PyMOL Python script that loads the backbone (N, CA, C, O; Angstrom):
from pymol import cmd

cmd.read_pdbstr("""\
ATOM      1  N   UNK A   1       0.778  -1.084   0.055  1.00  0.00           N
ATOM      2  CA  UNK A   1       0.005   0.140   0.181  1.00  0.00           C
ATOM      3  C   UNK A   1       1.366   1.157  -0.277  1.00  0.00           C
ATOM      4  O   UNK A   1       2.578   0.969  -0.381  1.00  0.00           O
ATOM      5  N   UNK A   2       0.323   2.474  -0.507  1.00  0.00           N
ATOM      6  CA  UNK A   2       1.445   3.412  -0.726  1.00  0.00           C
ATOM      7  C   UNK A   2       0.505   4.443  -0.086  1.00  0.00           C
ATOM      8  O   UNK A   2      -0.564   4.992  -0.353  1.00  0.00           O
ATOM      9  N   UNK A   3       1.684   4.437   1.161  1.00  0.00           N
ATOM     10  CA  UNK A   3       0.840   5.144   2.489  1.00  0.00           C
ATOM     11  C   UNK A   3       0.844   6.545   2.263  1.00  0.00           C
ATOM     12  O   UNK A   3       0.103   7.206   2.990  1.00  0.00           O
ATOM     13  N   UNK A   4       1.777   7.363   1.089  1.00  0.00           N
ATOM     14  CA  UNK A   4       1.685   8.672   0.539  1.00  0.00           C
ATOM     15  C   UNK A   4       0.319   9.326  -0.266  1.00  0.00           C
ATOM     16  O   UNK A   4      -0.245  10.419  -0.214  1.00  0.00           O
ATOM     17  N   UNK A   5       0.090   8.037  -1.051  1.00  0.00           N
ATOM     18  CA  UNK A   5      -1.100   8.388  -1.611  1.00  0.00           C
ATOM     19  C   UNK A   5      -2.564   8.789  -0.342  1.00  0.00           C
ATOM     20  O   UNK A   5      -3.256   9.806  -0.279  1.00  0.00           O
ATOM     21  N   UNK A   6      -2.598   7.615   0.455  1.00  0.00           N
ATOM     22  CA  UNK A   6      -3.539   7.818   1.458  1.00  0.00           C
ATOM     23  C   UNK A   6      -3.110   9.087   2.110  1.00  0.00           C
ATOM     24  O   UNK A   6      -3.786  10.093   1.896  1.00  0.00           O
ATOM     25  N   UNK A   7      -1.955   9.161   2.961  1.00  0.00           N
ATOM     26  CA  UNK A   7      -1.697  10.500   3.321  1.00  0.00           C
ATOM     27  C   UNK A   7      -2.485  11.775   2.922  1.00  0.00           C
ATOM     28  O   UNK A   7      -3.375  12.268   3.614  1.00  0.00           O
ATOM     29  N   UNK A   8      -1.990  12.330   1.539  1.00  0.00           N
ATOM     30  CA  UNK A   8      -2.440  13.127   0.602  1.00  0.00           C
ATOM     31  C   UNK A   8      -4.021  13.209   0.767  1.00  0.00           C
ATOM     32  O   UNK A   8      -4.692  14.155   1.181  1.00  0.00           O
ATOM     33  N   UNK A   9      -4.571  11.512   0.170  1.00  0.00           N
ATOM     34  CA  UNK A   9      -6.022  12.152   0.233  1.00  0.00           C
ATOM     35  C   UNK A   9      -7.290  12.337   0.969  1.00  0.00           C
ATOM     36  O   UNK A   9      -8.469  12.540   0.682  1.00  0.00           O
ATOM     37  N   UNK A  10      -6.234  12.113   2.537  1.00  0.00           N
ATOM     38  CA  UNK A  10      -7.355  11.753   3.318  1.00  0.00           C
ATOM     39  C   UNK A  10      -6.891  13.160   4.172  1.00  0.00           C
ATOM     40  O   UNK A  10      -7.816  13.812   4.655  1.00  0.00           O
ATOM     41  N   UNK A  11      -5.744  13.567   4.341  1.00  0.00           N
ATOM     42  CA  UNK A  11      -5.808  14.904   5.043  1.00  0.00           C
ATOM     43  C   UNK A  11      -4.578  15.966   4.068  1.00  0.00           C
ATOM     44  O   UNK A  11      -3.973  16.931   4.534  1.00  0.00           O
ATOM     45  N   UNK A  12      -4.492  15.554   2.963  1.00  0.00           N
ATOM     46  CA  UNK A  12      -3.498  16.480   2.211  1.00  0.00           C
ATOM     47  C   UNK A  12      -2.455  16.931   2.642  1.00  0.00           C
ATOM     48  O   UNK A  12      -2.266  18.143   2.752  1.00  0.00           O
ATOM     49  N   UNK A  13      -1.501  15.941   2.994  1.00  0.00           N
ATOM     50  CA  UNK A  13      -0.444  16.142   3.604  1.00  0.00           C
ATOM     51  C   UNK A  13       0.542  15.347   2.277  1.00  0.00           C
ATOM     52  O   UNK A  13       0.257  14.249   1.800  1.00  0.00           O
ATOM     53  N   UNK A  14       1.818  16.268   1.821  1.00  0.00           N
ATOM     54  CA  UNK A  14       2.707  15.247   1.288  1.00  0.00           C
ATOM     55  C   UNK A  14       3.802  14.082   1.332  1.00  0.00           C
ATOM     56  O   UNK A  14       4.445  13.422   0.516  1.00  0.00           O
ATOM     57  N   UNK A  15       3.629  14.214   3.157  1.00  0.00           N
ATOM     58  CA  UNK A  15       4.747  13.457   3.515  1.00  0.00           C
ATOM     59  C   UNK A  15       4.668  12.926   4.819  1.00  0.00           C
ATOM     60  O   UNK A  15       3.644  12.998   5.499  1.00  0.00           O
ATOM     61  N   UNK A  16       5.852  12.327   5.238  1.00  0.00           N
ATOM     62  CA  UNK A  16       5.324  11.833   6.866  1.00  0.00           C
ATOM     63  C   UNK A  16       6.363  12.396   7.595  1.00  0.00           C
ATOM     64  O   UNK A  16       7.429  12.484   6.986  1.00  0.00           O
ATOM     65  N   UNK A  17       6.326  12.888   8.986  1.00  0.00           N
ATOM     66  CA  UNK A  17       7.130  13.753   9.861  1.00  0.00           C
ATOM     67  C   UNK A  17       7.941  12.791  10.238  1.00  0.00           C
ATOM     68  O   UNK A  17       7.574  11.760   9.675  1.00  0.00           O
ATOM     69  N   UNK A  18       8.823  12.609  10.880  1.00  0.00           N
ATOM     70  CA  UNK A  18       9.805  11.451  11.634  1.00  0.00           C
ATOM     71  C   UNK A  18       9.415  10.718  12.602  1.00  0.00           C
ATOM     72  O   UNK A  18       9.182  10.975  13.783  1.00  0.00           O
ATOM     73  N   UNK A  19       9.350   9.517  11.829  1.00  0.00           N
ATOM     74  CA  UNK A  19       8.881   8.143  12.917  1.00  0.00           C
ATOM     75  C   UNK A  19       7.311   7.568  12.544  1.00  0.00           C
ATOM     76  O   UNK A  19       6.854   6.457  12.812  1.00  0.00           O
ATOM     77  N   UNK A  20       6.589   8.788  11.779  1.00  0.00           N
ATOM     78  CA  UNK A  20       5.140   8.556  11.596  1.00  0.00           C
ATOM     79  C   UNK A  20       4.594   7.114  11.045  1.00  0.00           C
ATOM     80  O   UNK A  20       3.694   6.328  11.338  1.00  0.00           O
ATOM     81  N   UNK A  21       5.873   7.232   9.872  1.00  0.00           N
ATOM     82  CA  UNK A  21       5.118   6.046   9.009  1.00  0.00           C
ATOM     83  C   UNK A  21       5.926   4.884   9.789  1.00  0.00           C
ATOM     84  O   UNK A  21       4.914   4.212   9.987  1.00  0.00           O
ATOM     85  N   UNK A  22       6.794   4.231  10.299  1.00  0.00           N
ATOM     86  CA  UNK A  22       7.233   3.105  11.236  1.00  0.00           C
ATOM     87  C   UNK A  22       6.232   2.947  11.639  1.00  0.00           C
ATOM     88  O   UNK A  22       5.499   2.148  11.056  1.00  0.00           O
ATOM     89  N   UNK A  23       5.725   3.703  12.919  1.00  0.00           N
ATOM     90  CA  UNK A  23       4.493   3.754  13.612  1.00  0.00           C
ATOM     91  C   UNK A  23       3.219   3.097  13.269  1.00  0.00           C
ATOM     92  O   UNK A  23       2.581   2.406  14.063  1.00  0.00           O
ATOM     93  N   UNK A  24       2.671   3.490  11.317  1.00  0.00           N
ATOM     94  CA  UNK A  24       1.927   3.279  10.814  1.00  0.00           C
ATOM     95  C   UNK A  24       1.972   1.908  10.296  1.00  0.00           C
ATOM     96  O   UNK A  24       1.100   1.072  10.532  1.00  0.00           O
ATOM     97  N   UNK A  25       3.123   1.685   9.510  1.00  0.00           N
ATOM     98  CA  UNK A  25       3.468   0.458   9.266  1.00  0.00           C
ATOM     99  C   UNK A  25       2.906  -1.214  10.214  1.00  0.00           C
ATOM    100  O   UNK A  25       2.251  -2.221   9.945  1.00  0.00           O
ATOM    101  N   UNK A  26       3.692  -0.625  11.437  1.00  0.00           N
ATOM    102  CA  UNK A  26       3.796  -1.713  12.496  1.00  0.00           C
ATOM    103  C   UNK A  26       2.206  -1.928  13.042  1.00  0.00           C
ATOM    104  O   UNK A  26       1.837  -3.014  13.490  1.00  0.00           O
ATOM    105  N   UNK A  27       1.270  -0.692  12.940  1.00  0.00           N
ATOM    106  CA  UNK A  27      -0.268  -1.120  13.317  1.00  0.00           C
ATOM    107  C   UNK A  27      -1.251  -1.719  12.183  1.00  0.00           C
ATOM    108  O   UNK A  27      -2.159  -2.511  12.434  1.00  0.00           O
ATOM    109  N   UNK A  28      -0.909  -1.180  10.785  1.00  0.00           N
ATOM    110  CA  UNK A  28      -1.587  -1.791   9.349  1.00  0.00           C
ATOM    111  C   UNK A  28      -1.232  -3.400   9.363  1.00  0.00           C
ATOM    112  O   UNK A  28      -1.923  -4.165   8.691  1.00  0.00           O
ATOM    113  N   UNK A  29      -0.069  -3.910  10.194  1.00  0.00           N
ATOM    114  CA  UNK A  29       0.681  -5.197  10.152  1.00  0.00           C
ATOM    115  C   UNK A  29       0.015  -5.878  11.274  1.00  0.00           C
ATOM    116  O   UNK A  29       0.152  -7.101  11.289  1.00  0.00           O
ATOM    117  N   UNK A  30      -0.894  -5.177  12.512  1.00  0.00           N
ATOM    118  CA  UNK A  30      -1.587  -6.237  13.373  1.00  0.00           C
ATOM    119  C   UNK A  30      -0.445  -6.271  14.309  1.00  0.00           C
ATOM    120  O   UNK A  30      -0.409  -7.196  15.121  1.00  0.00           O
ATOM    121  N   UNK A  31       0.764  -5.127  14.301  1.00  0.00           N
ATOM    122  CA  UNK A  31       1.457  -4.931  15.360  1.00  0.00           C
ATOM    123  C   UNK A  31       1.608  -3.804  16.761  1.00  0.00           C
ATOM    124  O   UNK A  31       1.608  -2.588  16.568  1.00  0.00           O
ATOM    125  N   UNK A  32       1.673  -4.112  17.482  1.00  0.00           N
ATOM    126  CA  UNK A  32       1.633  -3.207  18.675  1.00  0.00           C
ATOM    127  C   UNK A  32       3.092  -2.207  18.325  1.00  0.00           C
ATOM    128  O   UNK A  32       4.144  -2.467  17.740  1.00  0.00           O
ATOM    129  N   UNK A  33       2.591  -1.035  18.960  1.00  0.00           N
ATOM    130  CA  UNK A  33       3.658  -0.015  18.561  1.00  0.00           C
ATOM    131  C   UNK A  33       3.199   0.942  20.025  1.00  0.00           C
ATOM    132  O   UNK A  33       2.278   0.696  20.803  1.00  0.00           O
ATOM    133  N   UNK A  34       4.053   1.931  20.062  1.00  0.00           N
ATOM    134  CA  UNK A  34       4.290   3.111  21.070  1.00  0.00           C
ATOM    135  C   UNK A  34       4.614   4.080  20.314  1.00  0.00           C
ATOM    136  O   UNK A  34       5.143   3.850  19.227  1.00  0.00           O
ATOM    137  N   UNK A  35       4.429   5.010  20.625  1.00  0.00           N
ATOM    138  CA  UNK A  35       4.967   6.129  19.459  1.00  0.00           C
ATOM    139  C   UNK A  35       5.043   6.905  20.733  1.00  0.00           C
ATOM    140  O   UNK A  35       4.048   6.924  21.458  1.00  0.00           O
ATOM    141  N   UNK A  36       6.212   7.596  21.104  1.00  0.00           N
ATOM    142  CA  UNK A  36       6.936   8.695  22.064  1.00  0.00           C
ATOM    143  C   UNK A  36       7.450   9.733  21.202  1.00  0.00           C
ATOM    144  O   UNK A  36       8.453   9.366  20.589  1.00  0.00           O
ATOM    145  N   UNK A  37       6.969  11.250  20.896  1.00  0.00           N
ATOM    146  CA  UNK A  37       7.518  12.112  20.113  1.00  0.00           C
ATOM    147  C   UNK A  37       7.027  13.236  20.994  1.00  0.00           C
ATOM    148  O   UNK A  37       6.022  13.225  21.706  1.00  0.00           O
ATOM    149  N   UNK A  38       8.149  14.482  20.782  1.00  0.00           N
ATOM    150  CA  UNK A  38       7.514  15.734  21.235  1.00  0.00           C
ATOM    151  C   UNK A  38       6.292  15.947  21.335  1.00  0.00           C
ATOM    152  O   UNK A  38       5.492  15.045  21.084  1.00  0.00           O
ATOM    153  N   UNK A  39       5.979  16.907  21.636  1.00  0.00           N
ATOM    154  CA  UNK A  39       4.489  17.505  21.466  1.00  0.00           C
ATOM    155  C   UNK A  39       4.712  18.402  19.971  1.00  0.00           C
ATOM    156  O   UNK A  39       5.646  18.965  19.400  1.00  0.00           O
ATOM    157  N   UNK A  40       3.123  18.137  19.711  1.00  0.00           N
ATOM    158  CA  UNK A  40       3.390  18.912  18.075  1.00  0.00           C
ATOM    159  C   UNK A  40       3.890  18.100  16.698  1.00  0.00           C
ATOM    160  O   UNK A  40       3.938  18.475  15.527  1.00  0.00           O
ATOM    161  N   UNK A  41       4.248  16.813  17.342  1.00  0.00           N
ATOM    162  CA  UNK A  41       5.524  16.291  16.119  1.00  0.00           C
ATOM    163  C   UNK A  41       4.427  15.438  15.496  1.00  0.00           C
ATOM    164  O   UNK A  41       4.822  14.846  14.491  1.00  0.00           O
ATOM    165  N   UNK A  42       3.249  15.230  15.797  1.00  0.00           N
ATOM    166  CA  UNK A  42       2.510  13.945  14.825  1.00  0.00           C
ATOM    167  C   UNK A  42       2.003  12.571  14.887  1.00  0.00           C
ATOM    168  O   UNK A  42       1.808  11.645  14.099  1.00  0.00           O
ATOM    169  N   UNK A  43       1.800  12.937  16.798  1.00  0.00           N
ATOM    170  CA  UNK A  43       1.379  11.313  17.519  1.00  0.00           C
ATOM    171  C   UNK A  43      -0.160  10.870  16.595  1.00  0.00           C
ATOM    172  O   UNK A  43      -0.604   9.865  16.040  1.00  0.00           O
ATOM    173  N   UNK A  44      -0.588  12.251  16.832  1.00  0.00           N
ATOM    174  CA  UNK A  44      -1.999  12.239  16.357  1.00  0.00           C
ATOM    175  C   UNK A  44      -2.657  10.899  14.905  1.00  0.00           C
ATOM    176  O   UNK A  44      -3.557  10.059  14.892  1.00  0.00           O
ATOM    177  N   UNK A  45      -1.488  11.411  13.764  1.00  0.00           N
ATOM    178  CA  UNK A  45      -1.830  10.683  12.982  1.00  0.00           C
ATOM    179  C   UNK A  45      -1.323   9.215  12.760  1.00  0.00           C
ATOM    180  O   UNK A  45      -1.814   8.563  11.838  1.00  0.00           O
ATOM    181  N   UNK A  46      -0.376   8.680  13.555  1.00  0.00           N
ATOM    182  CA  UNK A  46       0.135   7.222  13.908  1.00  0.00           C
ATOM    183  C   UNK A  46      -1.631   6.743  13.962  1.00  0.00           C
ATOM    184  O   UNK A  46      -1.821   6.032  12.976  1.00  0.00           O
ATOM    185  N   UNK A  47      -2.678   6.871  14.613  1.00  0.00           N
ATOM    186  CA  UNK A  47      -3.630   6.360  15.265  1.00  0.00           C
ATOM    187  C   UNK A  47      -4.886   6.679  13.822  1.00  0.00           C
ATOM    188  O   UNK A  47      -5.556   5.768  13.336  1.00  0.00           O
ATOM    189  N   UNK A  48      -4.953   7.977  13.408  1.00  0.00           N
ATOM    190  CA  UNK A  48      -6.057   8.602  12.446  1.00  0.00           C
ATOM    191  C   UNK A  48      -6.018   8.041  11.230  1.00  0.00           C
ATOM    192  O   UNK A  48      -7.019   7.813  10.550  1.00  0.00           O
ATOM    193  N   UNK A  49      -4.742   7.769  10.875  1.00  0.00           N
ATOM    194  CA  UNK A  49      -4.475   7.079   9.352  1.00  0.00           C
ATOM    195  C   UNK A  49      -4.578   5.623   9.334  1.00  0.00           C
ATOM    196  O   UNK A  49      -4.846   5.243   8.195  1.00  0.00           O
ATOM    197  N   UNK A  50      -4.476   4.753  10.096  1.00  0.00           N
ATOM    198  CA  UNK A  50      -5.089   3.408  10.565  1.00  0.00           C
ATOM    199  C   UNK A  50      -6.090   3.305  10.814  1.00  0.00           C
ATOM    200  O   UNK A  50      -6.690   2.397  10.238  1.00  0.00           O
ATOM    201  N   UNK A  51      -6.703   3.989  11.607  1.00  0.00           N
ATOM    202  CA  UNK A  51      -8.428   4.148  12.054  1.00  0.00           C
ATOM    203  C   UNK A  51      -8.924   4.152  10.181  1.00  0.00           C
ATOM    204  O   UNK A  51      -9.820   3.441   9.726  1.00  0.00           O
ATOM    205  N   UNK A  52      -8.075   5.136   9.357  1.00  0.00           N
ATOM    206  CA  UNK A  52      -9.659   5.321   7.986  1.00  0.00           C
ATOM    207  C   UNK A  52      -9.016   4.249   7.442  1.00  0.00           C
ATOM    208  O   UNK A  52      -9.911   4.376   6.606  1.00  0.00           O
ATOM    209  N   UNK A  53      -8.316   3.250   7.046  1.00  0.00           N
ATOM    210  CA  UNK A  53      -7.677   1.909   6.706  1.00  0.00           C
ATOM    211  C   UNK A  53      -7.705   0.398   7.307  1.00  0.00           C
ATOM    212  O   UNK A  53      -6.901  -0.479   6.991  1.00  0.00           O
ATOM    213  N   UNK A  54      -8.446   0.299   7.946  1.00  0.00           N
ATOM    214  CA  UNK A  54      -8.464  -0.392   8.888  1.00  0.00           C
ATOM    215  C   UNK A  54      -9.721  -1.042   9.116  1.00  0.00           C
ATOM    216  O   UNK A  54     -10.149  -0.375  10.058  1.00  0.00           O
ATOM    217  N   UNK A  55     -10.599  -1.915   8.867  1.00  0.00           N
ATOM    218  CA  UNK A  55     -11.653  -2.096   9.013  1.00  0.00           C
ATOM    219  C   UNK A  55     -12.038  -2.275  10.839  1.00  0.00           C
ATOM    220  O   UNK A  55     -11.311  -2.838  11.658  1.00  0.00           O
ATOM    221  N   UNK A  56     -13.525  -1.540  11.144  1.00  0.00           N
ATOM    222  CA  UNK A  56     -13.864  -1.704  12.362  1.00  0.00           C
ATOM    223  C   UNK A  56     -13.966   0.166  12.507  1.00  0.00           C
ATOM    224  O   UNK A  56     -13.879   1.166  11.795  1.00  0.00           O
ATOM    225  N   UNK A  57     -14.250  -0.298  14.203  1.00  0.00           N
ATOM    226  CA  UNK A  57     -14.467   0.649  14.945  1.00  0.00           C
ATOM    227  C   UNK A  57     -12.797   1.246  15.075  1.00  0.00           C
ATOM    228  O   UNK A  57     -11.931   0.410  14.817  1.00  0.00           O
ATOM    229  N   UNK A  58     -12.315   2.706  15.478  1.00  0.00           N
ATOM    230  CA  UNK A  58     -10.909   2.678  16.542  1.00  0.00           C
ATOM    231  C   UNK A  58     -11.325   3.520  17.777  1.00  0.00           C
ATOM    232  O   UNK A  58     -11.980   4.534  17.536  1.00  0.00           O
ATOM    233  N   UNK A  59     -11.028   3.227  19.080  1.00  0.00           N
ATOM    234  CA  UNK A  59     -11.733   4.049  19.694  1.00  0.00           C
ATOM    235  C   UNK A  59      -9.977   4.180  20.894  1.00  0.00           C
ATOM    236  O   UNK A  59      -9.224   3.400  21.478  1.00  0.00           O
ATOM    237  N   UNK A  60     -10.146   6.052  20.623  1.00  0.00           N
ATOM    238  CA  UNK A  60      -8.816   6.421  21.254  1.00  0.00           C
ATOM    239  C   UNK A  60      -9.233   7.104  22.671  1.00  0.00           C
ATOM    240  O   UNK A  60     -10.244   7.806  22.698  1.00  0.00           O
ATOM    241  N   UNK A  61      -8.795   6.990  23.339  1.00  0.00           N
ATOM    242  CA  UNK A  61      -9.189   6.757  24.683  1.00  0.00           C
ATOM    243  C   UNK A  61      -7.834   8.386  25.010  1.00  0.00           C
ATOM    244  O   UNK A  61      -6.649   8.348  24.678  1.00  0.00           O
ATOM    245  N   UNK A  62      -8.442   9.442  25.618  1.00  0.00           N
ATOM    246  CA  UNK A  62      -7.447  10.439  26.022  1.00  0.00           C
ATOM    247  C   UNK A  62      -7.688  11.868  27.109  1.00  0.00           C
ATOM    248  O   UNK A  62      -8.386  12.808  26.730  1.00  0.00           O
ATOM    249  N   UNK A  63      -7.335  11.866  27.821  1.00  0.00           N
ATOM    250  CA  UNK A  63      -7.772  13.061  29.411  1.00  0.00           C
ATOM    251  C   UNK A  63      -7.782  14.034  28.759  1.00  0.00           C
ATOM    252  O   UNK A  63      -8.286  14.938  29.425  1.00  0.00           O
ATOM    253  N   UNK A  64      -7.417  14.449  27.533  1.00  0.00           N
ATOM    254  CA  UNK A  64      -7.246  15.772  27.595  1.00  0.00           C
ATOM    255  C   UNK A  64      -8.242  16.306  26.487  1.00  0.00           C
ATOM    256  O   UNK A  64      -8.072  16.224  25.271  1.00  0.00           O
ATOM    257  N   UNK A  65      -9.523  16.976  27.281  1.00  0.00           N
ATOM    258  CA  UNK A  65     -10.320  17.709  26.352  1.00  0.00           C
ATOM    259  C   UNK A  65      -9.814  18.380  25.115  1.00  0.00           C
ATOM    260  O   UNK A  65     -10.039  18.062  23.947  1.00  0.00           O
ATOM    261  N   UNK A  66      -9.119  19.323  25.558  1.00  0.00           N
ATOM    262  CA  UNK A  66      -8.844  20.018  24.493  1.00  0.00           C
ATOM    263  C   UNK A  66      -8.128  19.670  23.021  1.00  0.00           C
ATOM    264  O   UNK A  66      -8.160  20.245  21.933  1.00  0.00           O
ATOM    265  N   UNK A  67      -7.591  18.684  23.413  1.00  0.00           N
ATOM    266  CA  UNK A  67      -7.135  17.783  22.432  1.00  0.00           C
ATOM    267  C   UNK A  67      -7.695  17.148  21.510  1.00  0.00           C
ATOM    268  O   UNK A  67      -7.362  17.004  20.334  1.00  0.00           O
ATOM    269  N   UNK A  68      -8.985  16.581  22.360  1.00  0.00           N
ATOM    270  CA  UNK A  68      -9.890  15.903  21.338  1.00  0.00           C
ATOM    271  C   UNK A  68     -10.705  16.878  20.754  1.00  0.00           C
ATOM    272  O   UNK A  68     -11.031  16.695  19.581  1.00  0.00           O
ATOM    273  N   UNK A  69     -11.203  18.139  21.488  1.00  0.00           N
ATOM    274  CA  UNK A  69     -12.071  18.674  20.601  1.00  0.00           C
ATOM    275  C   UNK A  69     -10.935  19.260  19.524  1.00  0.00           C
ATOM    276  O   UNK A  69     -11.565  19.042  18.489  1.00  0.00           O
ATOM    277  N   UNK A  70      -9.910  19.750  19.161  1.00  0.00           N
ATOM    278  CA  UNK A  70      -8.913  19.998  18.041  1.00  0.00           C
ATOM    279  C   UNK A  70      -8.561  19.007  17.591  1.00  0.00           C
ATOM    280  O   UNK A  70      -7.826  19.346  16.664  1.00  0.00           O
ATOM    281  N   UNK A  71      -8.609  17.606  17.644  1.00  0.00           N
ATOM    282  CA  UNK A  71      -8.525  16.739  16.463  1.00  0.00           C
ATOM    283  C   UNK A  71      -9.884  16.449  15.634  1.00  0.00           C
ATOM    284  O   UNK A  71     -10.004  16.227  14.429  1.00  0.00           O
ATOM    285  N   UNK A  72     -11.091  16.534  16.867  1.00  0.00           N
ATOM    286  CA  UNK A  72     -12.165  16.647  15.888  1.00  0.00           C
ATOM    287  C   UNK A  72     -12.446  17.135  15.166  1.00  0.00           C
ATOM    288  O   UNK A  72     -12.890  16.628  14.136  1.00  0.00           O
ATOM    289  N   UNK A  73     -12.285  18.672  15.430  1.00  0.00           N
ATOM    290  CA  UNK A  73     -12.342  19.839  14.801  1.00  0.00           C
ATOM    291  C   UNK A  73     -11.780  19.724  13.044  1.00  0.00           C
ATOM    292  O   UNK A  73     -12.226  20.121  11.967  1.00  0.00           O
ATOM    293  N   UNK A  74     -10.525  18.923  13.514  1.00  0.00           N
ATOM    294  CA  UNK A  74      -9.595  18.733  11.727  1.00  0.00           C
ATOM    295  C   UNK A  74     -10.424  17.704  11.194  1.00  0.00           C
ATOM    296  O   UNK A  74     -11.139  17.779  10.195  1.00  0.00           O
ATOM    297  N   UNK A  75     -10.183  16.298  12.305  1.00  0.00           N
ATOM    298  CA  UNK A  75     -10.935  15.210  11.702  1.00  0.00           C
ATOM    299  C   UNK A  75     -12.136  15.751  10.857  1.00  0.00           C
ATOM    300  O   UNK A  75     -11.986  15.275   9.732  1.00  0.00           O
ATOM    301  N   UNK A  76     -13.297  16.556  10.891  1.00  0.00           N
ATOM    302  CA  UNK A  76     -14.025  17.192  10.444  1.00  0.00           C
ATOM    303  C   UNK A  76     -14.277  18.243   9.353  1.00  0.00           C
ATOM    304  O   UNK A  76     -14.996  18.321   8.357  1.00  0.00           O
ATOM    305  N   UNK A  77     -13.518  18.892   9.872  1.00  0.00           N
ATOM    306  CA  UNK A  77     -12.754  20.046   8.511  1.00  0.00           C
ATOM    307  C   UNK A  77     -12.220  18.962   7.361  1.00  0.00           C
ATOM    308  O   UNK A  77     -12.195  19.501   6.255  1.00  0.00           O
ATOM    309  N   UNK A  78     -11.876  17.857   7.345  1.00  0.00           N
ATOM    310  CA  UNK A  78     -11.116  16.734   6.450  1.00  0.00           C
ATOM    311  C   UNK A  78     -12.517  15.786   5.867  1.00  0.00           C
ATOM    312  O   UNK A  78     -12.467  14.668   5.355  1.00  0.00           O
ATOM    313  N   UNK A  79     -13.685  16.588   6.120  1.00  0.00           N
ATOM    314  CA  UNK A  79     -14.917  15.471   5.990  1.00  0.00           C
ATOM    315  C   UNK A  79     -14.604  13.849   6.463  1.00  0.00           C
ATOM    316  O   UNK A  79     -14.855  12.919   5.695  1.00  0.00           O
ATOM    317  N   UNK A  80     -14.157  13.685   7.513  1.00  0.00           N
ATOM    318  CA  UNK A  80     -13.929  12.607   8.086  1.00  0.00           C
ATOM    319  C   UNK A  80     -14.358  11.711   9.367  1.00  0.00           C
ATOM    320  O   UNK A  80     -13.815  11.875  10.459  1.00  0.00           O
ATOM    321  N   UNK A  81     -15.175  10.941   9.191  1.00  0.00           N
ATOM    322  CA  UNK A  81     -16.250  10.323  10.268  1.00  0.00           C
ATOM    323  C   UNK A  81     -15.512  10.005  11.512  1.00  0.00           C
ATOM    324  O   UNK A  81     -14.834   8.989  11.664  1.00  0.00           O
ATOM    325  N   UNK A  82     -15.716  11.097  12.541  1.00  0.00           N
ATOM    326  CA  UNK A  82     -15.016  11.008  14.134  1.00  0.00           C
ATOM    327  C   UNK A  82     -16.656  11.564  14.844  1.00  0.00           C
ATOM    328  O   UNK A  82     -17.705  11.866  14.276  1.00  0.00           O
ATOM    329  N   UNK A  83     -16.283  11.522  16.294  1.00  0.00           N
ATOM    330  CA  UNK A  83     -17.197  11.683  17.616  1.00  0.00           C
ATOM    331  C   UNK A  83     -16.004  11.466  18.601  1.00  0.00           C
ATOM    332  O   UNK A  83     -14.901  10.920  18.621  1.00  0.00           O
ATOM    333  N   UNK A  84     -16.815  12.179  19.392  1.00  0.00           N
ATOM    334  CA  UNK A  84     -16.252  12.266  21.037  1.00  0.00           C
ATOM    335  C   UNK A  84     -17.106  12.237  21.870  1.00  0.00           C
ATOM    336  O   UNK A  84     -18.208  12.781  21.793  1.00  0.00           O
ATOM    337  N   UNK A  85     -16.566  11.423  22.991  1.00  0.00           N
ATOM    338  CA  UNK A  85     -17.457  11.001  24.179  1.00  0.00           C
ATOM    339  C   UNK A  85     -16.633  11.367  25.239  1.00  0.00           C
ATOM    340  O   UNK A  85     -15.496  10.937  25.436  1.00  0.00           O
ATOM    341  N   UNK A  86     -17.378  12.354  26.066  1.00  0.00           N
ATOM    342  CA  UNK A  86     -16.634  12.953  27.344  1.00  0.00           C
ATOM    343  C   UNK A  86     -17.232  14.188  27.798  1.00  0.00           C
ATOM    344  O   UNK A  86     -17.939  14.870  27.057  1.00  0.00           O
ATOM    345  N   UNK A  87     -16.909  14.563  29.261  1.00  0.00           N
ATOM    346  CA  UNK A  87     -17.510  14.944  30.337  1.00  0.00           C
ATOM    347  C   UNK A  87     -18.577  15.958  30.029  1.00  0.00           C
ATOM    348  O   UNK A  87     -19.698  15.944  30.537  1.00  0.00           O
ATOM    349  N   UNK A  88     -18.155  16.813  29.183  1.00  0.00           N
ATOM    350  CA  UNK A  88     -19.282  18.336  28.663  1.00  0.00           C
ATOM    351  C   UNK A  88     -20.075  17.846  27.846  1.00  0.00           C
ATOM    352  O   UNK A  88     -20.933  18.553  27.319  1.00  0.00           O
TER     353      UNK A  88
END
""", "prot")
cmd.dss("prot")
cmd.show_as("cartoon", "prot")
cmd.util.cbc("prot")
cmd.orient("prot")
């Protein structure tokens, strides 16, 4: 699978940031992965792209309400299906 084509198709990005492609490849192969990147370095894409490419539902658990809102707003701006369930 050509991940760059999917990346552009869904998110409009022309390339991956350091480490993203490696994590995504592992997840799509059904393997576990831990992604420890600095803030703002693209961890979210590491589950968002596989969620679009794999069958079924992807559940992301986060304690950060503002991050969930930002990610939901971003995904909806790309017309990608996403919802959140939180304390608000």
